[in-house]
Legacy VTK file of the C-alpha trace (Angstrom):
# vtk DataFile Version 3.0
C-alpha trace
ASCII
DATASET POLYDATA
POINTS 186 float
0.126 -0.017 -0.520
2.889 1.924 1.086
4.211 2.198 -3.176
1.048 2.995 -4.679
0.786 6.701 -1.835
4.574 7.322 -3.311
3.414 6.761 -6.786
0.249 8.286 -6.574
1.874 11.003 -5.066
4.886 11.665 -7.264
2.145 11.582 -10.442
-0.070 14.629 -8.028
2.973 16.352 -7.389
4.701 15.985 -11.253
1.292 16.052 -13.981
-1.185 17.715 -11.837
0.983 21.214 -11.895
1.656 20.598 -15.543
-2.228 20.469 -15.654
-3.155 23.050 -14.026
-0.811 25.360 -15.449
-2.142 24.531 -18.844
-5.436 24.922 -18.216
-5.229 28.319 -16.089
-3.415 29.044 -19.241
-5.285 28.099 -21.674
-1.957 26.601 -23.843
-3.674 23.089 -25.181
-1.413 21.676 -26.461
-0.112 21.589 -23.203
-3.170 19.819 -21.789
-2.874 17.976 -24.392
0.463 16.695 -23.693
0.055 16.621 -19.386
-3.032 14.252 -20.278
-0.836 12.306 -22.574
1.491 12.029 -19.846
-0.571 11.784 -16.993
-2.308 8.803 -18.597
1.107 6.480 -19.780
2.816 7.291 -16.025
-0.656 6.399 -14.670
0.352 2.672 -16.834
4.413 2.409 -15.202
2.875 3.510 -12.032
0.435 0.309 -12.147
3.018 -2.295 -13.701
5.673 -0.721 -11.074
2.743 -2.116 -8.765
2.971 -5.409 -10.166
-1.065 -4.960 -10.885
-0.524 -5.011 -14.985
2.004 -8.144 -15.260
3.251 -8.887 -18.647
2.678 -11.968 -20.412
4.805 -15.067 -20.083
3.596 -17.331 -23.622
6.020 -16.995 -26.225
4.191 -14.279 -28.051
3.935 -11.931 -26.147
7.303 -12.729 -25.288
7.877 -11.340 -28.455
6.099 -8.493 -28.444
7.448 -7.764 -25.327
11.329 -7.587 -26.609
10.349 -5.391 -29.531
8.154 -2.901 -26.828
12.364 -2.785 -25.269
14.430 -2.820 -28.352
11.548 0.733 -29.667
11.793 1.832 -25.984
14.874 2.973 -26.655
13.711 5.623 -29.425
11.996 7.300 -25.539
15.429 8.379 -24.042
17.106 9.417 -27.870
13.954 11.380 -28.787
13.469 13.190 -25.819
17.145 13.725 -24.616
18.078 15.293 -28.637
15.105 18.009 -27.893
15.694 19.291 -24.995
19.067 19.666 -26.697
17.952 20.693 -29.498
15.956 23.495 -28.039
18.143 24.193 -24.987
21.122 25.600 -28.143
19.571 26.415 -31.242
16.222 27.690 -29.862
16.946 30.658 -27.247
15.059 29.272 -24.611
13.132 32.857 -22.495
13.129 30.099 -19.484
12.762 26.515 -18.953
13.737 24.490 -22.449
11.008 25.094 -24.394
9.242 27.889 -24.343
11.777 29.332 -27.393
12.553 32.320 -29.453
14.407 30.917 -32.233
12.343 27.720 -33.972
14.386 25.182 -34.413
14.622 23.460 -37.592
17.759 21.139 -37.636
18.889 18.374 -35.827
16.151 15.905 -34.546
13.706 19.020 -35.225
15.240 18.359 -38.739
13.860 15.407 -39.282
10.640 15.498 -37.276
8.325 18.027 -35.396
7.678 17.007 -32.926
10.257 14.888 -30.864
9.091 15.121 -27.355
5.371 14.245 -28.465
6.494 11.420 -30.321
9.021 10.194 -27.531
5.102 9.846 -25.467
3.133 8.038 -28.130
6.116 5.303 -28.179
6.252 5.547 -24.172
2.744 4.320 -24.485
2.449 2.177 -27.148
6.066 -0.190 -25.616
3.598 0.077 -21.877
0.410 -1.221 -24.345
2.837 -4.414 -25.690
4.510 -4.682 -21.859
1.742 -5.451 -20.665
-0.347 -6.757 -22.754
-3.834 -6.107 -21.442
-7.302 -4.266 -22.184
-6.611 -1.392 -19.522
-3.906 -0.577 -21.058
-4.597 -0.728 -24.681
-7.652 1.346 -23.868
-4.904 3.702 -21.824
-2.459 3.525 -24.513
-4.433 4.514 -26.740
-5.711 7.280 -26.166
-2.524 8.742 -24.075
-1.476 7.801 -27.846
-4.176 10.426 -29.020
-3.606 12.799 -26.212
-0.014 13.080 -27.117
-1.160 13.330 -31.325
-3.619 16.382 -30.956
-0.822 17.489 -28.561
1.317 17.866 -31.564
-1.444 19.097 -33.508
-2.068 21.900 -31.544
1.418 22.610 -30.815
1.198 23.557 -35.115
-1.397 26.290 -34.270
0.343 27.843 -31.672
3.747 27.180 -33.445
1.999 29.086 -36.313
0.681 31.479 -34.596
4.631 32.369 -33.133
6.416 32.139 -36.221
4.685 32.627 -39.755
5.210 31.926 -42.472
8.477 30.765 -41.661
6.991 27.733 -39.665
4.508 27.142 -42.909
7.037 26.549 -44.346
9.211 23.908 -41.535
6.094 21.940 -41.368
5.637 22.086 -45.626
8.778 20.229 -44.992
9.663 18.503 -42.332
6.815 15.405 -41.474
4.914 16.042 -38.300
6.358 12.620 -36.365
6.937 10.466 -39.718
10.774 9.838 -38.053
11.331 7.520 -42.004
9.549 10.283 -43.686
11.857 12.929 -42.137
15.226 10.473 -42.827
14.506 10.144 -46.287
13.533 14.231 -46.915
17.116 15.089 -45.212
18.544 12.864 -47.651
17.263 14.342 -49.831
18.584 18.439 -49.499
LINES 1 187
186 0 1 2 3 4 5 6 7 8 9 10 11 12 13 14 15 16 17 18 19 20 21 22 23 24 25 26 27 28 29 30 31 32 33 34 35 36 37 38 39 40 41 42 43 44 45 46 47 48 49 50 51 52 53 54 55 56 57 58 59 60 61 62 63 64 65 66 67 68 69 70 71 72 73 74 75 76 77 78 79 80 81 82 83 84 85 86 87 88 89 90 91 92 93 94 95 96 97 98 99 100 101 102 103 104 105 106 107 108 109 110 111 112 113 114 115 116 117 118 119 120 121 122 123 124 125 126 127 128 129 130 131 132 133 134 135 136 137 138 139 140 141 142 143 144 145 146 147 148 149 150 151 152 153 154 155 156 157 158 159 160 161 162 163 164 165 166 167 168 169 170 171 172 173 174 175 176 177 178 179 180 181 182 183 184 185
């Protein structure tokens, strides 16, 4: 029981302030991102507490291994994003409030690597646990990450104007393969 209280407390400390702040500022993409993160984080907590044990048959073990392989993308996408935004985005505060459009590095391949990392995390949790609850909530979290990406496009169009519109035309939202192919053509 004490583990549940600790993990629930972590959820309240991490997700709730983010969500409340985003709602009070009416920043729609942040609301969706906080919801996606909150759901995925809750699934992770339930998995760690043993409420969502992994499957043990060979087919399910294969899905688990695929999930572990794909999980390698998550820190790569996230760390590359944060580094690029801090170095090239000239943030006002934090790492995500940039004043300059970043369109190189990971942002030259896909527009929303942080949100893609969140969606991949949600799918990986589905592959690891392989039951109905994570399937429903993991897909919901992935949809929230996708909605955050779409809303951030609108936000950035207002912020950066035609420069962002041109960026959207040449860099895909999440399709890494198309982004790498486009990068090779440039």
